[in-house]
C-alpha positions in Angstrom: 77.9 79.7 101.9 81.1 80.4 104.0 81.7 78.2 107.2 82.9 81.3 108.9 81.6 84.9 109.1 82.1 86.9 105.9 81.6 90.7 106.1 79.3 91.8 103.5 81.3 93.3 100.6 79.2 96.6 100.4 79.4 97.5 104.0 83.2 96.7 103.7 83.4 99.2 100.7 81.7 101.9 102.8 84.2 101.2 105.5 87.0 102.1 103.0 85.3 105.1 102.0 85.2 106.1 105.6 89.0 105.8 105.4 89.1 108.3 102.7 87.0 110.7 104.8 89.6 110.3 107.5 92.1 111.8 105.4 90.0 114.8 104.8 89.5 115.2 108.6 93.2 114.9 109.3 94.7 118.2 110.3 98.3 117.0 109.2 96.9 116.8 105.8 97.3 120.1 103.8 93.9 121.9 103.1 94.1 121.3 99.5 94.6 117.7 99.8 91.8 117.6 102.4 89.3 119.3 99.8 90.6 116.8 97.3 89.7 113.9 99.7 86.3 115.2 100.0 86.0 115.2 96.5 87.2 111.6 96.1 85.0 110.5 98.9 82.0 111.9 96.8 83.0 110.6 93.5 83.5 107.3 95.4 79.9 107.3 96.8 78.5 108.2 93.4 80.1 105.2 91.7 79.1 103.0 94.6 75.5 103.9 94.1 75.6 103.4 90.3 77.1 100.2 90.4 76.6 98.4 93.7 73.4 99.8 95.1 71.9 99.4 91.6 72.9 95.8 91.5 71.5 95.2 94.9 68.1 96.9 93.9 67.9 94.8 90.8 68.5 91.7 92.8 65.5 92.6 95.2 63.2 93.3 92.5 63.9 90.0 90.7 64.0 88.1 94.0 67.5 87.1 93.5 69.9 86.3 96.5 73.7 86.3 95.6 75.2 82.8 96.7 78.1 84.8 98.0 76.1 86.9 100.2 75.4 85.8 103.9 72.7 88.4 104.5 69.6 89.2 102.4 70.2 92.2 99.9 67.2 94.0 101.4 69.0 94.0 104.7 72.2 95.2 103.3 70.4 98.0 101.4 68.9 99.1 105.0 72.3 99.2 106.5 73.9 101.0 103.5 71.2 103.7 104.0 72.2 104.0 107.8 75.8 104.1 107.1 75.5 106.5 104.3 73.6 108.9 106.3 76.0 108.8 109.2 79.0 109.4 106.8 77.1 112.2 105.1 76.6 113.9 108.5 80.5 113.5 109.1 81.2 114.8 105.6 79.4 118.0 106.3 81.0 118.5 109.7 84.5 118.0 108.2 83.6 120.6 105.3 82.5 123.2 108.1 85.7 122.9 109.5 87.6 123.1 106.5 85.7 126.3 105.6 86.9 127.8 108.7 90.3 126.9 108.3 90.2 128.3 104.7 88.9 131.7 106.3 91.9 131.5 108.5 94.0 131.6 105.3 91.9 134.6 103.9 90.2 132.0 101.1 86.3 132.5 101.2 83.7 130.6 99.5 80.8 133.0 99.2 77.2 132.6 98.1 75.0 135.1 96.1 73.8 136.6 99.2 77.3 137.6 100.4 78.6 139.7 97.7 79.7 143.1 98.0 78.7 145.9 95.2 81.8 145.2 93.2 81.5 141.6 93.2 77.7 141.9 92.2 78.8 143.8 89.4 81.3 141.2 88.4 78.8 138.3 88.9 76.1 140.1 86.7 78.6 140.7 83.9 80.2 137.3 84.2 76.5 135.6 83.8 75.6 137.7 80.7 79.1 136.8 79.1 79.7 133.3 80.1 76.8 131.7 81.6 73.4 132.8 80.1 73.8 131.2 76.8 74.5 127.8 78.7 71.3 128.1 80.9 68.1 126.4 79.6 65.4 126.8 82.5 62.5 124.5 82.1 59.2 125.3 83.7 58.4 121.6 84.5 54.5 122.1 85.1 54.3 123.6 81.7 55.8 120.5 79.6 53.8 117.4 79.1 56.7 115.0 80.4 59.2 115.4 83.0 62.7 116.2 81.7 65.4 113.7 81.6 67.8 114.4 84.3 71.5 113.6 83.6 73.8 111.6 85.6 76.7 113.5 87.2 74.9 117.0 86.7 73.6 119.0 89.4 70.2 120.8 89.1 68.8 124.0 90.7 65.1 123.5 91.7 63.4 126.7 91.6 60.1 127.9 93.4 58.9 131.3 91.9 56.4 133.3 93.8 54.7 136.6 93.9 54.7 138.4 97.4 51.1 139.5 97.0 49.8 135.9 96.5 50.3 132.7 98.2 48.7 130.8 95.4 50.7 132.0 92.4 53.9 129.9 92.3 55.5 127.8 89.7 58.5 125.4 89.7 61.4 125.4 87.3 64.6 123.2 86.8 67.9 124.5 85.7 70.8 122.2 84.8 74.2 123.8 86.3 76.4 123.9 83.1 79.5 122.8 84.8 80.8 121.0 81.9 80.9 124.2 79.5 81.7 126.7 82.1 83.2 125.1 85.3 82.4 125.0 88.7 84.3 127.5 90.5 84.5 131.4 89.5 87.4 133.7 91.2 85.9 136.9 92.3 87.6 140.3 92.6 89.4 140.5 95.8 91.6 142.7 97.8 95.1 141.8 98.2 95.9 138.9 100.3 92.3 137.6 100.1 90.7 135.1 97.7 87.0 135.0 97.0 85.4 132.1 95.1 81.6 131.6 94.1 80.2 128.4 92.8 78.4 128.5 89.4 75.2 127.5 90.9 75.2 130.6 93.1 76.1 132.9 90.1 72.9 131.5 88.5 70.9 132.0 91.7 71.8 135.6 91.9 70.6 136.2 88.4 67.2 134.5 88.9 65.2 137.6 88.7 66.9 138.4 85.2 66.5 134.6 83.9 62.5 134.7 84.9 62.0 138.5 84.4 59.0 138.2 81.9 57.1 136.2 84.4 56.6 138.9 87.0 57.6 136.8 90.0 59.4 138.8 92.6 60.4 135.9 95.2 62.6 133.1 94.3 63.7 129.9 96.4 66.3 127.7 95.0 67.9 124.5 96.0 70.6 122.1 94.5 69.8 118.4 93.9 71.2 115.7 91.9 70.3 112.2 91.0 72.4 108.9 90.8 71.5 106.3 88.2 72.0 102.6 87.5 75.4 102.3 85.7 75.1 98.8 84.6 75.2 98.2 81.1 72.7 95.5 79.9 74.4 93.7 77.0 71.8 91.7 75.3 72.4 88.2 73.8 71.3 89.1 70.4 73.8 86.9 68.2 73.0 89.3 65.2 74.3 92.3 67.0 77.9 93.0 67.2 79.7 93.8 70.5 80.5 97.3 69.5 76.8 98.0 68.7 75.8 96.2 72.0 78.3 98.6 73.8 76.9 101.7 72.1 73.4 100.6 72.9 74.3 99.8 76.5 75.9 103.3 77.0 72.8 105.1 75.5 70.6 102.9 78.0 72.8 103.8 80.8 71.9 107.5 80.3 68.3 106.4 80.8 69.1 104.2 83.9 66.8 103.9 86.8 67.4 106.5 89.7 68.9 104.8 92.6 69.6 108.0 94.8 68.4 111.3 95.2 70.4 113.8 97.1 69.1 117.1 97.9 69.4 120.4 99.9 67.6 119.7 103.2 66.3 123.2 103.1 64.4 122.5 99.9 60.7 123.8 99.7 58.5 120.9 100.9 56.1 121.2 97.9 59.0 121.0 95.2 60.6 117.9 97.3 57.4 115.9 97.1 56.9 116.9 93.4 60.5 115.6 92.4 60.1 112.3 94.5 56.8 111.7 92.6 58.2 112.4 89.2 61.3 110.4 89.7 59.0 107.5 90.9 60.8 107.4 94.2 59.4 106.1 97.4 60.5 106.9 101.0 62.2 103.5 101.0 64.6 104.6 98.2 67.9 106.3 99.0 66.6 109.8 99.4 69.4 111.7 101.1 69.1 115.2 102.7 72.4 117.2 102.6 73.9 120.7 102.6 73.7 123.3 100.1 76.7 122.0 97.9 76.5 118.8 96.0 78.7 117.0 93.4 81.7 117.5 95.4 83.6 115.3 93.0 84.4 118.7 91.2 86.5 119.6 94.4 89.0 117.4 93.2 89.8 120.3 90.9 89.5 123.1 93.3 91.3 126.2 92.2 95.0 126.7 93.0 94.5 129.5 95.6 96.9 128.3 97.9 99.9 130.3 99.1 102.0 127.2 99.9 103.3 125.2 97.1 102.7 121.3 96.5 105.0 119.3 98.5 104.6 116.3 95.8 107.8 114.5 95.2 109.1 114.3 91.5 109.2 110.8 90.1 112.8 109.2 89.9 114.2 107.7 86.8 115.1 104.1 87.5 118.9 104.1 88.0 119.1 101.4 85.1 118.0 103.9 82.7 119.8 106.7 84.1 123.1 106.4 81.8 121.9 104.8 78.8 120.6 105.5 75.5 117.9 102.8 75.0 115.7 101.1 77.3 115.7 98.2 74.8 119.2 97.3 75.6 118.6 97.2 79.1 115.8 94.9 79.1 117.5 92.5 76.5 120.4 92.1 79.3 118.1 92.1 82.5 115.1 92.4 84.3 114.0 95.8 85.8 111.0 96.6 88.0 109.3 100.0 88.0 107.7 101.1 91.1 105.0 103.8 90.3 104.6 106.6 91.0 108.0 106.9 92.5 109.7 105.8 89.4 108.9 107.8 86.1 106.6 105.9 83.7 108.7 107.5 80.8 110.6 104.2 80.7 107.4 102.6 79.3 106.9 105.2 76.7 110.3 105.2 75.9 110.7 101.4 75.2 107.5 101.4 72.9 108.7 104.6 71.0 112.0 103.0 70.5 110.1 99.7 69.2 108.2 101.9 67.0 111.3 103.4 65.4 113.4 100.5 65.5 113.7 98.6 62.0 114.3 95.3 63.5 111.1 95.4 65.4 108.4 93.4 63.6 105.7 93.0 66.2 104.1 94.8 69.2 101.1 93.3 71.2 99.7 94.9 74.4 96.5 95.0 76.4 94.6 98.1 77.3 92.0 98.8 79.9 92.1 102.3 80.9 94.2 104.8 78.7 95.2 108.5 79.6 93.1 111.2 77.6 95.7 112.1 75.1 97.5 108.7 75.6 101.3 108.8 74.6 101.1 104.9 74.8 98.5 105.1 71.7 100.6 107.8 70.0 103.7 105.4 70.1 101.7 102.5 68.9 100.3 104.5 65.9 103.9 105.5 65.2 104.9 101.7 65.1 102.0 100.8 62.6 102.7 103.8 60.4 106.5 102.4 60.4 105.1 98.9 59.2 105.1 97.0 62.4 102.4 94.5 63.0 100.7 96.2 66.0 97.9 94.4 67.9 96.0 96.1 70.8 93.6 94.3 73.0 91.1 97.0 74.0 88.5 96.1 76.5 85.6 97.9 75.4 83.6 97.1 78.7 86.0 98.8 81.2 83.3 100.4 83.4 82.9 104.1 82.6 85.5 103.9 79.9 83.6 102.4 77.3 83.1 105.6 75.2 86.7 106.5 75.4 87.8 102.9 74.3 85.3 103.0 71.5 87.0 106.4 70.4 90.5 104.7 70.6 89.3 101.6 68.7 88.4 104.0 65.6 91.6 105.8 66.0 93.8 102.8 66.1 92.0 101.0 63.2 92.3 104.0 61.0 96.1 103.7 61.3 96.0 100.0 60.4 96.3 98.8 64.1 94.6 95.4 64.7 92.3 96.0 67.4 90.8 93.1 69.5 87.8 93.8 71.3 87.4 91.3 74.0 86.2 87.7 74.8 82.6 86.7 75.3 81.7 86.7 78.9 85.1 87.6 80.0 86.8 90.9 80.6 90.4 91.4 79.7 92.1 92.9 82.7 95.6 91.6 82.2 98.5 94.0 81.8 100.9 92.5 79.2 103.1 93.6 76.5 105.2 91.6 74.1 107.6 93.2 71.5 109.4 90.9 68.8 112.6 92.0 67.3 114.4 90.2 64.5 118.2 90.3 64.2 119.6 88.3 61.3 117.9 84.9 61.9 117.1 85.2 65.5 114.1 86.6 67.0 114.1 88.4 70.4 111.1 88.8 72.6 110.8 91.5 75.5 108.1 93.5 77.0 106.5 94.0 80.4 103.9 92.8 82.9 101.9 95.3 85.2 99.7 95.4 88.3 98.1 98.7 86.7 96.8 100.2 83.6 99.3 101.6 81.0 98.2 105.0 81.6 100.8 108.0 82.2 98.4 110.0 83.8 97.2 107.7 86.7 100.8 106.4 87.0 101.6 109.7 88.8 99.1 108.8 91.6 98.6 105.2 91.6 101.0 102.9 93.5 101.9 100.0 91.1 104.6 97.6 89.9 105.7 97.0 86.5 108.2 94.2 85.5 110.2 94.8 82.2 111.7 91.6 81.0 113.0 89.4 78.2 112.8 86.1 80.1 111.8 83.5 77.5 109.4 81.5 79.7 107.4 84.8 80.8 107.4 85.9 76.9 106.3 82.3 75.8 103.2 82.6 78.2 102.4 86.1 77.1 102.4 84.8 73.6 100.0 82.2 74.7 97.8 84.8 76.0 97.6 86.7 72.9 97.2 83.5 70.7 94.0 83.1 72.9 92.9 86.7 72.7 93.4 86.6 68.9 91.1 83.5 68.5 89.1 83.2 71.6 86.5 80.7 69.7 89.3 78.2 69.7 89.0 77.7 73.3 91.1 78.5 76.2 93.7 75.9 75.6 96.5 78.3 75.3 95.7 79.8 78.7 96.0 76.4 80.1 99.4 75.7 78.7 100.9 78.7 80.7 103.5 77.4 82.9 105.2 80.4 84.2 102.4 83.1 84.8 99.3 82.5 86.8 96.4 83.2 84.5 92.5 83.6 85.1 90.2 82.2 84.6 92.2 79.0 84.0 95.0 78.3 86.8 95.6 81.3 89.0 92.7 80.1 91.6 94.2 76.6 91.4 98.0 77.7 91.8 97.0 80.2 94.7 95.1 77.5 96.6 98.1 75.0 96.1 100.6 77.6 97.2 98.4 78.5 100.6 98.1 74.8 100.8 101.9 74.2 100.9 102.2 76.7 103.7 99.5 75.0 105.7 101.3 71.6 105.0 104.7 73.3 106.2 103.2 74.9 109.3 101.8 71.5 110.4 105.0 70.0 109.9 106.4 72.7 112.3 108.2 74.3 109.6 108.2 78.2 109.1 105.2 79.2 107.0 104.0 82.6 106.0 101.9 84.5 103.5 102.1 88.1 102.7 99.2 89.4 100.3 98.6 93.0 98.9 95.6 93.7 97.1 93.0 96.4 96.4 90.1 93.8 97.4 89.5 90.7 99.0 86.1 89.4 98.8 86.3 85.8 97.4 84.8 83.5 100.1 86.6 80.4 99.0 90.1 82.0 99.4 89.1 83.8 102.6 88.3 80.2 103.9 91.7 79.1 102.8 93.3 81.9 104.7 91.0 80.9 107.7 92.3 77.3 107.3 96.0 78.6 107.2 95.6 80.8 110.2 94.2 77.7 112.2 97.2 75.6 111.1 99.6 78.1 112.5 100.7 80.0 109.2 101.7 83.7 109.7 99.4 85.6 107.4 99.7 89.5 106.8 97.7 91.4 104.6 97.7 94.7 103.1 94.3 95.5 101.5 93.3 99.1 100.4 89.5 98.7 99.8 87.1 95.8 100.1 88.1 93.4 102.9 85.5 90.7 103.6 87.4 88.4 106.0 86.5 88.5 109.7 90.1 87.8 110.8 89.6 88.2 114.7 89.1 84.6 115.7 90.5 83.2 119.2 90.8 79.7 117.4 93.6 80.7 114.9 97.0 79.5 116.1 98.5 82.7 114.6 96.4 85.7 114.3 95.6 87.3 110.9 96.9 90.9 110.7 95.4 93.3 108.0 96.0 96.9 107.2 94.8 99.3 104.8 96.9 102.3 103.8 95.4 105.4 102.6 97.6 108.2 101.8 98.5 110.9 98.9 99.0 107.9 96.4 96.1 105.2 95.7 97.6 102.0 96.7 96.7 99.9 93.5 99.4 97.2 93.4 98.6 93.4 94.0 101.7 91.5 95.5 101.8 87.9 96.7 104.7 86.5 98.8 104.8 82.8 100.0 107.4 81.4 102.2 107.6 78.3 100.4 110.1 76.4 103.0 112.8 79.0 102.2 112.4 79.0 98.4 110.2 82.1 98.2 107.5 82.5 95.6 107.1 86.3 94.9 104.4 87.6 92.3 102.9 90.8 91.1 99.4 90.2 89.8 96.6 92.3 87.9 94.1 90.3 89.8 92.3 91.1 93.1 90.8 88.1 95.1 87.3 88.5 94.0 84.9 86.2 92.2 84.9 88.5 89.2 88.6 88.7 88.8 89.5 85.0 89.3 86.5 83.3 87.4 85.2 86.0 84.9 88.3 88.0 83.8 91.6 87.4 81.7 94.3 88.2 84.3 97.9 87.7 84.8 100.4 87.3 87.7 104.0 87.1 87.0 106.8 85.6 89.3 109.5 87.8 90.3 112.5 85.6 89.4 115.2 88.1 89.9 116.5 87.4 93.5 117.5 91.4 93.6 114.3 92.7 92.3 112.4 90.1 94.7 114.3 91.7 97.6 113.6 95.3 96.7 109.9 94.4 96.3 109.9 92.6 99.7 111.7 95.6 101.4 108.8 97.8 99.7 106.2 95.6 101.4 107.9 95.5 104.8 108.0 99.3 104.8 104.3 99.1 104.2 103.7 96.7 106.8 105.5 99.0 109.5 103.2 102.0 108.5 102.1 103.5 111.6 101.0 107.0 110.3 98.5 106.1 107.6 97.9 102.6 108.1 94.4 101.4 109.8 93.7 98.1 111.3 91.3 95.8 109.4 88.9 94.5 112.1 85.5 92.5 112.3 83.7 95.9 113.4 84.9 98.0 110.5 86.3 100.6 113.2 89.3 101.9 111.0 91.3 102.5 114.0 94.9 103.7 113.2 98.0 101.6 113.5 99.5 103.4 116.6 103.1 104.1 116.9 104.7 101.7 119.1 108.3 102.7 118.4 110.2 106.1 118.3 110.2 106.2 114.6 107.1 107.2 112.8 106.8 105.3 109.5 104.7 107.0 106.7 105.2 104.4 104.2 104.7 106.3 101.0 107.5 108.8 102.1 109.8 106.1 103.3 109.3 104.1 100.1 110.4 107.1 98.2 113.3 107.7 100.4 114.4 104.1 100.0 114.2 104.2 96.1 115.7 107.5 95.8 118.8 106.2 97.9 119.3 103.4 95.9 119.2 105.6 92.8 122.1 107.8 94.3 124.0 104.7 95.3 123.9 103.4 91.6 124.7 106.7 90.4 127.7 107.2 92.4 128.9 103.8 91.6 128.6 104.5 87.9 130.4 107.8 88.3 133.1 106.1 90.2 133.4 103.4 87.4 
């Protein structure tokens, strides 16, 4: 139990999602992006219920109280319900405003009752040709068992009646086939206007045709969806392989208990009661009335009907790679840090492709957590195996919601002769590391990279991360130790304990971070300059939060940038120096972890894969690498400094979860993501001009 106040993790997470909602509400954000933020908000909330709410419900049913929680899970569940309903109301208010703005741009989302004659004809034809074969209506009262409702699907609940009889009615369910047909259909439109109809409204329009043989002449239909417990229960049967357990867990996930039921508030009362009863829900469960449209996550892929073009900036080629033929040659000479998405991810792919073709390369070892659907990383590794290299891939099968994809990649890699490691018992492997070994004559060169983010060329275009490419022998020695452990985990974690340059979980990272904070506390008490700058995705570890409180009490300057969960109650009049914390939510997802300690003038700078959460520090294999090159460290500090000055997209993190924007106290507005791009772009121009002059 914490000595000081700790903000409940789940309420802090909801506060983060409120910041996403703020972006959807910001008139300065382009409409297309605002709709996408609504989709992100919806997708985030789905995952929150699938994972966190499901976990809390399990705890309450088993009478468990988490030792890291200050409040009872039942109380937190009640608070969640209150906050979610408030956010849902704000969501619909924002959506109504966006619809008005879209109408001003001559873009209209219409329903089945708003079609003109030409559009009606189009919708009938489209339904017959594209949709009907994918629609399987179920008369739920006629089947012995209530049908299985799929996660991530939306359903149309239909009440069919005859106008001349109040008693003759039936219920039916239709799963909206968005996977096979798509959610958005562009309608015939006059020049200068765009009309869009949703797939569920195409089906609504055709209900008389679908149920023509029953003789009903009146139809009410309303959309609903269910969210289910997404946790995979992996049993402890030692005779069952991990792969079989994962496969079984995925199947069981599909049958998970319903943890949320969201429905159109206009739904027929009788149908609503029927569905609640059949889903074994009670009024105490998360039963959330909403508007006509659900599964807004699809709106992340809203059709491109906008007259204005995207303002997204193209990634920059790192200047170290602009005038060379081989990435490998640069890395063997010096360290390079890539800052995604500002820098191009192609350098990583090129390095692996070069290694796959280089006859002197003998070994490539890499960790993989979340991969792109058509991964160029995997293609390069397969080519390396085909060229006779020893290729080892640590593929984390338990990466939540990527389990099926990673099982697929496991089979694909093994077909090509790649050695696939599938994890460590009771530990997820979340470290982002790669080592390449190259033999020239009798000398072995080792080089590779350590990153804060996944080796995924798709997400690298929108996730803010840092990746250090290096041939530093001390760093490579520790990466070798990590793979020694991963290849023989039953031999114990002694290889991890021997790491001297990298901070590694679960062995020494927590201890080293504590020691670094303690050193700042000691210096502050000695009246020396002392400061800590931390950038994370999430901060919920109670022990480290207490250590930061101790630092503030001692007079250490503590500044934090935390995108998501932030459980520290930092407003405390007893602190000699106030802790300041901001969250930046903008076009790119802030995903990097950076640690900077003043260290009596001998600064320690790290990039890390680990958030400050119990699960990361104690139950995962993670790696933090020191930035030893002074020029790179200065560049990284410049980037963090820009983010700390953000007064456009930064929000203060406070005890009340109020999400107030950092106001502009100076003439210049600083939107950090644009400023960082400009900063790195200028550095590229400067280096290019220098090369040309030389």
